[in-house]
C-alpha positions as CSV (number, residue, x, y, z in Angstrom):
1,M,-0.1,0.0,0.0
2,M,2.5,2.5,0.8
3,A,4.5,2.0,-2.6
4,F,1.0,2.5,-4.4
5,S,0.6,5.7,-2.5
6,K,3.8,6.9,-3.1
7,K,3.3,6.3,-6.8
8,S,0.0,7.9,-6.7
9,D,1.5,11.2,-5.1
10,K,3.5,11.6,-8.4
11,Q,0.5,10.7,-10.6
12,C,0.3,9.0,-13.8
13,D,0.1,11.2,-16.7
14,I,-3.5,10.0,-17.7
15,M,-4.6,10.4,-14.1
16,N,-3.4,14.4,-13.9
17,P,-6.1,16.6,-14.6
18,N,-3.8,18.8,-16.6
19,F,-2.4,16.2,-18.8
20,I,-2.1,17.2,-22.5
21,P,-1.6,14.5,-24.8
22,P,1.7,15.1,-26.6
23,K,2.1,16.3,-30.0
24,R,4.3,15.0,-32.6
25,K,7.8,16.0,-31.7
26,T,11.6,14.4,-32.0
27,K,13.8,14.9,-29.4
28,V,17.3,14.7,-30.6
29,V,20.1,14.0,-28.5
30,F,23.9,14.7,-29.8
31,V,25.9,12.1,-28.1
32,Q,29.8,12.9,-26.9
33,L,32.2,11.2,-25.1
34,G,33.1,13.9,-22.5
35,S,36.0,15.0,-20.6
36,P,37.6,15.0,-17.4
37,E,36.2,17.4,-14.9
38,S,39.6,19.0,-14.6
39,P,43.4,18.2,-15.6
40,T,44.5,16.7,-12.4
41,P,45.5,13.4,-11.4
42,K,42.3,12.8,-9.4
43,A,39.8,13.8,-12.2
44,L,41.8,11.7,-14.8
45,R,41.9,8.7,-12.5
46,K,37.9,8.9,-12.2
47,Y,37.5,9.8,-16.1
48,L,40.0,6.7,-17.4
49,R,38.6,4.2,-14.8
50,E,35.1,4.8,-16.5
51,F,36.3,5.3,-19.9
52,L,38.8,2.4,-19.9
53,G,36.5,0.4,-18.1
54,D,34.3,-0.1,-21.0
55,P,34.3,-3.5,-22.5
56,R,33.5,-2.1,-25.9
57,L,36.6,0.3,-25.9
58,I,39.2,-2.5,-24.1
59,D,37.7,-5.7,-25.6
60,L,40.4,-8.0,-23.5
61,N,39.3,-10.7,-21.0
62,P,37.4,-8.4,-18.4
63,L,39.1,-10.0,-15.7
64,L,42.6,-9.5,-17.0
65,W,41.9,-6.0,-18.4
66,K,40.5,-5.2,-14.5
67,F,43.5,-6.3,-13.1
68,I,45.7,-4.3,-15.7
69,L,43.8,-1.4,-15.5
70,N,43.9,-1.1,-11.6
71,F,47.3,-2.1,-11.2
72,F,49.2,-1.2,-14.3
73,V,47.3,1.7,-15.8
74,L,45.3,3.8,-13.1
75,P,48.2,4.2,-10.6
76,F,50.7,5.8,-13.1
77,R,48.6,7.1,-16.4
78,P,46.5,9.7,-14.5
79,K,49.4,11.8,-13.6
80,K,51.0,11.7,-17.2
81,S,47.4,12.4,-18.9
82,A,46.7,15.5,-16.5
83,K,49.8,17.0,-17.9
84,L,48.4,16.5,-21.4
85,Y,45.1,17.9,-20.4
86,E,46.4,20.8,-18.8
87,R,47.6,22.1,-22.1
88,I,44.2,22.3,-23.8
89,W,42.2,23.4,-20.3
90,D,41.2,26.9,-20.5
91,G,40.7,27.6,-17.0
92,E,37.1,26.4,-16.7
93,S,36.5,23.6,-19.5
94,F,37.9,21.7,-22.2
95,P,37.4,22.3,-25.8
96,L,35.3,19.2,-26.6
97,I,32.8,20.6,-23.7
98,T,32.3,24.1,-24.9
99,N,32.5,23.0,-28.9
100,T,29.6,20.6,-28.3
101,E,27.4,22.9,-26.0
102,E,27.8,25.7,-28.5
103,F,27.1,23.6,-31.5
104,T,24.0,22.2,-30.1
105,N,22.8,26.0,-29.5
106,R,23.7,26.9,-32.9
107,V,21.9,24.0,-34.8
108,R,19.0,24.7,-32.4
109,E,19.2,28.4,-33.6
110,N,19.1,27.1,-37.3
111,L,16.2,24.9,-36.4
112,K,14.0,27.5,-35.4
113,E,14.2,29.0,-38.9
114,M,13.5,25.7,-40.9
115,D,11.1,24.2,-38.1
116,P,8.7,27.2,-36.9
117,E,6.4,24.5,-35.8
118,G,8.9,22.9,-33.3
119,Y,8.7,19.6,-34.7
120,V,12.4,18.6,-33.6
121,E,14.3,19.8,-30.5
122,V,17.9,19.4,-29.9
123,N,19.9,18.7,-27.0
124,H,23.3,17.1,-26.2
125,A,24.9,14.9,-23.6
126,F,28.0,13.2,-22.8
127,L,28.9,9.7,-21.8
128,L,31.5,10.9,-19.2
129,S,30.5,14.3,-18.4
130,P,27.5,16.3,-17.3
131,P,24.7,16.6,-18.8
132,Y,24.9,12.6,-18.8
133,V,22.3,10.6,-20.9
134,N,20.4,9.7,-17.8
135,E,19.8,13.6,-17.4
136,V,18.6,14.1,-20.8
137,Y,16.2,11.4,-20.4
138,D,14.9,13.3,-17.2
139,S,14.0,16.1,-18.9
140,W,12.2,14.4,-21.5
141,E,9.9,12.6,-18.6
142,E,9.3,15.8,-16.8
143,D,8.1,17.6,-20.5
144,L,6.0,14.6,-20.6
145,R,4.3,15.4,-17.4
146,N,3.9,19.1,-18.5
147,G,2.3,18.5,-21.6
148,R,5.5,18.8,-24.0
149,G,7.0,15.6,-24.2
150,A,8.6,14.2,-27.5
151,T,6.9,11.6,-29.0
152,K,10.4,9.9,-30.4
153,L,13.8,9.9,-29.3
154,M,16.5,10.1,-32.1
155,V,20.2,9.7,-30.9
156,I,23.1,11.0,-32.9
157,P,26.4,10.2,-31.4
158,M,28.8,12.4,-32.6
159,F,31.6,10.0,-34.3
160,P,31.0,10.3,-38.1
161,Q,32.3,6.9,-38.7
162,Y,30.8,3.7,-37.0
163,S,33.1,1.5,-34.7
164,E,32.1,-0.8,-31.8
165,S,34.5,1.4,-29.5
166,T,32.4,4.5,-29.8
167,V,29.0,4.2,-31.5
168,A,28.3,0.6,-29.9
169,S,29.5,2.2,-26.6
170,G,26.8,5.0,-26.7
171,I,24.1,2.5,-27.3
172,D,25.1,0.4,-24.8
173,A,24.7,3.6,-22.6
174,L,21.5,4.0,-24.1
175,A,20.2,0.3,-23.6
176,K,21.4,0.8,-19.8
177,E,19.3,3.6,-19.3
178,L,16.4,2.2,-20.9
179,S,16.5,-0.8,-18.9
180,K,15.8,1.4,-15.8
181,R,12.7,3.1,-17.1
182,V,9.1,2.5,-17.3
183,K,8.4,4.9,-20.2
184,I,10.1,4.2,-23.2
185,P,9.4,6.3,-26.6
186,T,10.1,5.3,-30.0
187,F,13.7,5.6,-30.9
188,E,16.1,5.6,-33.4
189,V,19.9,5.9,-33.4
190,I,22.0,7.2,-36.2
191,T,25.0,4.9,-36.5
192,N,27.3,7.4,-38.8
193,F,27.1,10.4,-41.0
194,H,30.4,10.4,-42.5
195,R,29.1,10.1,-45.9
196,T,26.8,13.3,-45.6
197,H,26.8,16.6,-47.6
198,A,27.2,18.4,-44.6
199,F,30.3,16.6,-43.2
200,V,31.9,16.1,-46.3
201,D,31.6,19.5,-47.9
202,N,32.2,21.3,-44.5
203,S,35.5,19.5,-44.2
204,V,36.7,20.1,-47.8
205,K,36.0,23.8,-47.2
206,M,38.0,23.6,-44.0
207,I,41.1,22.1,-45.7
208,D,40.8,24.3,-48.8
209,T,40.7,27.4,-46.7
210,K,43.8,26.3,-44.6
211,L,45.6,25.3,-48.0
212,E,44.5,28.9,-49.4
213,E,45.8,30.7,-46.3
214,L,49.1,28.8,-46.2
215,K,49.7,29.9,-50.1
216,S,48.9,33.3,-49.3
217,K,51.8,33.2,-46.9
218,G,54.3,31.3,-49.5
219,I,53.7,28.0,-48.1
220,E,52.9,25.2,-50.4
221,A,51.6,22.2,-48.7
222,D,53.8,19.1,-49.7
223,K,51.4,16.5,-48.3
224,L,48.1,16.6,-46.9
225,L,47.2,13.6,-44.3
226,L,43.7,12.8,-43.2
227,T,44.3,11.2,-39.9
228,F,42.1,9.0,-38.2
229,H,41.8,8.0,-34.7
230,G,43.5,4.3,-34.6
231,M,41.8,0.9,-33.8
232,Q,43.1,-2.7,-33.6
233,K,43.4,-4.3,-36.6
234,R,41.9,-7.6,-35.2
235,R,38.4,-5.7,-34.7
236,V,38.2,-5.2,-38.4
237,V,40.0,-8.3,-40.0
238,E,38.5,-10.8,-37.2
239,K,35.5,-9.2,-35.8
240,G,34.3,-7.3,-39.0
241,D,34.1,-4.0,-37.6
242,D,32.8,-1.4,-40.2
243,Y,35.5,1.3,-39.1
244,Y,38.3,0.8,-41.5
245,R,35.8,1.0,-44.5
246,H,34.1,4.0,-43.1
247,C,37.3,5.9,-43.0
248,Y,38.3,5.2,-46.3
249,E,34.8,6.3,-47.4
250,T,35.4,9.5,-46.0
251,F,39.1,10.0,-47.2
252,R,37.8,9.3,-50.8
253,L,35.0,11.6,-50.6
254,I,36.8,14.4,-49.1
255,V,39.9,14.2,-51.3
256,D,38.1,14.0,-54.5
257,R,36.5,17.2,-53.9
258,L,39.6,19.3,-52.7
259,Q,40.2,22.3,-55.1
260,N,43.7,23.3,-53.8
261,I,45.8,20.0,-53.4
262,D,45.9,17.0,-55.9
263,P,44.5,13.9,-54.6
264,D,47.8,12.1,-55.3
265,R,49.5,14.1,-52.5
266,A,46.9,13.0,-49.9
267,I,47.6,10.1,-47.8
268,M,45.3,8.4,-45.3
269,T,46.9,7.5,-41.7
270,F,46.0,6.7,-38.1
271,Q,47.0,7.6,-34.9
272,S,46.8,7.6,-31.1
273,K,47.7,3.9,-30.7
274,F,47.5,2.2,-27.5
275,G,48.9,-0.9,-26.1
276,S,50.9,-3.6,-27.8
277,E,48.7,-4.9,-30.5
278,E,49.0,-4.3,-34.2
279,W,46.6,-1.2,-35.0
280,I,45.7,-0.1,-38.4
281,T,48.6,1.3,-40.6
282,P,50.2,3.6,-41.5
283,Y,50.6,5.3,-38.5
284,T,50.4,9.1,-38.5
285,E,53.6,9.7,-36.8
286,D,55.7,7.4,-38.7
287,T,54.3,8.8,-42.1
288,V,55.2,12.1,-40.9
289,E,58.7,11.2,-39.9
290,E,59.2,9.6,-43.3
291,L,57.6,12.2,-45.5
292,I,60.1,14.5,-43.6
293,S,63.2,12.3,-44.5
294,D,62.1,12.3,-48.0
295,G,61.8,16.0,-48.6
296,D,58.2,16.8,-48.1
297,K,58.6,19.6,-45.3
298,E,55.2,21.1,-45.2
299,I,52.6,18.9,-44.1
300,V,49.2,20.1,-43.5
301,V,46.7,17.6,-41.2
302,Y,43.2,17.1,-40.6
303,S,41.6,14.6,-38.4
304,P,37.9,13.5,-39.7
305,S,37.2,11.1,-37.0
306,F,36.5,14.4,-34.8
307,V,33.7,16.9,-35.4
308,V,35.0,19.2,-32.4
309,D,38.6,19.6,-31.4
310,C,39.7,17.7,-28.4
311,L,43.0,15.9,-26.9
312,E,43.7,14.1,-29.9
313,T,43.9,17.1,-32.1
314,T,44.6,20.1,-30.2
315,D,47.4,18.1,-28.6
316,E,48.3,15.1,-29.9
317,L,48.3,16.8,-33.5
318,G,48.7,20.4,-32.7
319,Y,51.4,20.1,-30.1
320,E,53.1,16.8,-30.0
321,L,53.3,16.0,-33.9
322,A,54.1,19.6,-34.4
323,K,57.1,19.2,-32.1
324,D,58.3,16.0,-33.4
325,A,57.9,17.5,-37.0
326,K,60.1,20.6,-36.0
327,E,62.7,18.2,-35.0
328,W,62.8,16.1,-37.8
329,G,63.0,19.4,-40.1
330,G,59.3,19.9,-41.1
331,N,56.3,21.5,-40.1
332,I,52.8,20.3,-39.2
333,H,49.9,22.6,-40.0
334,T,46.7,21.5,-38.5
335,V,43.2,22.0,-39.8
336,D,40.8,22.9,-37.2
337,C,37.7,20.7,-36.6
338,L,34.4,21.9,-37.9
339,N,33.7,22.8,-34.2
340,V,30.9,25.4,-34.5
341,E,31.9,26.7,-38.0
342,N,28.7,28.8,-39.4
343,D,27.8,26.7,-42.6
344,W,28.4,23.2,-40.7
345,C,26.0,24.0,-38.0
346,R,23.3,25.1,-40.6
347,D,24.1,22.1,-42.8
348,F,23.9,19.6,-39.6
349,A,20.6,21.4,-38.3
350,K,19.0,20.6,-41.9
351,Y,20.5,16.9,-41.8
352,T,18.9,16.7,-38.4
353,F,15.6,18.0,-39.2
354,T,15.6,15.7,-42.6
355,Q,16.4,12.6,-40.3
356,A,13.7,13.4,-38.0
357,E,11.0,14.6,-40.4
358,G,12.0,13.6,-44.3
359,S,11.1,10.9,-46.4
360,A,13.4,8.1,-47.0
361,Q,14.3,9.6,-50.6
362,E,15.2,13.1,-48.6
363,K,17.4,11.1,-46.3
364,E,19.2,9.5,-48.9
365,D,19.7,12.7,-51.0
366,M,21.4,14.0,-48.0
367,E,24.2,11.5,-48.7
368,Y,26.8,11.0,-51.2
369,Q,26.6,7.8,-52.9
370,L,29.8,5.7,-53.6
371,V,30.2,2.8,-56.7
372,P,32.2,-0.5,-56.6
373,S,35.4,1.4,-58.7
374,D,35.7,3.9,-55.5
375,Y,37.1,1.0,-53.5
376,E,39.5,-0.2,-55.9
377,S,42.3,1.8,-54.5
378,M,41.4,1.2,-50.7
379,P,44.6,-0.6,-49.0
380,P,44.0,-4.0,-48.1
381,L,43.9,-4.6,-44.4
382,T,45.7,-7.8,-43.1
383,M,47.3,-8.7,-39.9
384,E,51.3,-8.6,-40.3
385,E,52.2,-9.3,-36.8
386,P,51.6,-12.5,-34.5
387,R,48.1,-12.4,-32.6
388,F,48.9,-10.4,-29.5
389,S,49.2,-12.1,-26.2
390,A,47.6,-10.8,-22.8
391,S,51.1,-11.6,-20.9
392,K,52.6,-9.3,-23.8
393,E,50.1,-6.5,-23.0
394,V,50.7,-6.7,-19.3
395,L,54.2,-6.2,-19.9
396,H,54.0,-3.5,-22.2
397,H,51.8,-1.6,-19.7
398,T,54.1,-2.2,-17.0
399,L,57.4,-0.9,-18.7
400,E,55.1,2.0,-19.9
401,N,53.9,3.4,-16.8
402,D,57.0,2.3,-14.6
């Protein structure tokens, strides 16, 4: 009886005399990874425990990885990572957080012009930072109680290319949240958007603008690197992850549309290797060193794995790689991520509205289509090293963090 009374205090929607049946409306949530609370070892330890504890990200034997994480990673890595994050800290937040917030606001403003009836609303959430997915879900339930609730939930993970370690991880977080809820709306998850006109065309514009700026300063780019976040080859070769194919599609669609550099001078590379497994090659750092030694001194770098600048772009490329390139005798010229660029926000607002309200044909028209011949130059992906062993992984972390 107590449980029933407690529930009746809240009142079910249909029992509420002020209840208003919801109209058609889609609540769109842009989901990003998130950042630590601050650039301190304590904050990084909390962040890395949750981040690296995700079985989608680290798909080792869970008991073995728990041992490695707690005894070889968390005691040492937070202090090192805090120094890196400190370089991109503005005193209050990190670029991934501020750019995602501003991007959402600008998409919202653009939607007001193309959707005056308010059929689509946009929000943002982070997997590892506030506002969390559960907070956005709470706000939806609160809207329902007030007669403003959306009838459909659409989640767009802000990772252009699909991978198990990013998009599937976000879907897991959503599924976990749904498992706790009574009210579950019709929902949809957009698992990739790397072929969209919004993403491709604005990436092309960012790169061409950078190349033009350099040329106005008398700098001719020798090579263009499109560097993607790395992944273990095993995930693609053995598990069938689509990530590598999506990266190549991104590379092809962008490079073939550039006006200020020949496609033959563009290279697809991969960065952010972690652990001792064989990752997708060529590695960005190795490629830059080889290019400079061969006489290609001026190298432009763009990372289409990210739509907002973060540690991997601002620090890993803009600071660490640029510093190494200087030592090798060359120069790195980074292209900013799309961040909150006006055309990008406008075009993604149109994409979002079409996904929520458009026809199947309108949705298809929002993307570039590839044909079989486009894949003829895609480098084959094969395992070149022996399958890694768990003991080797433990040894690597021991030596790396000692």
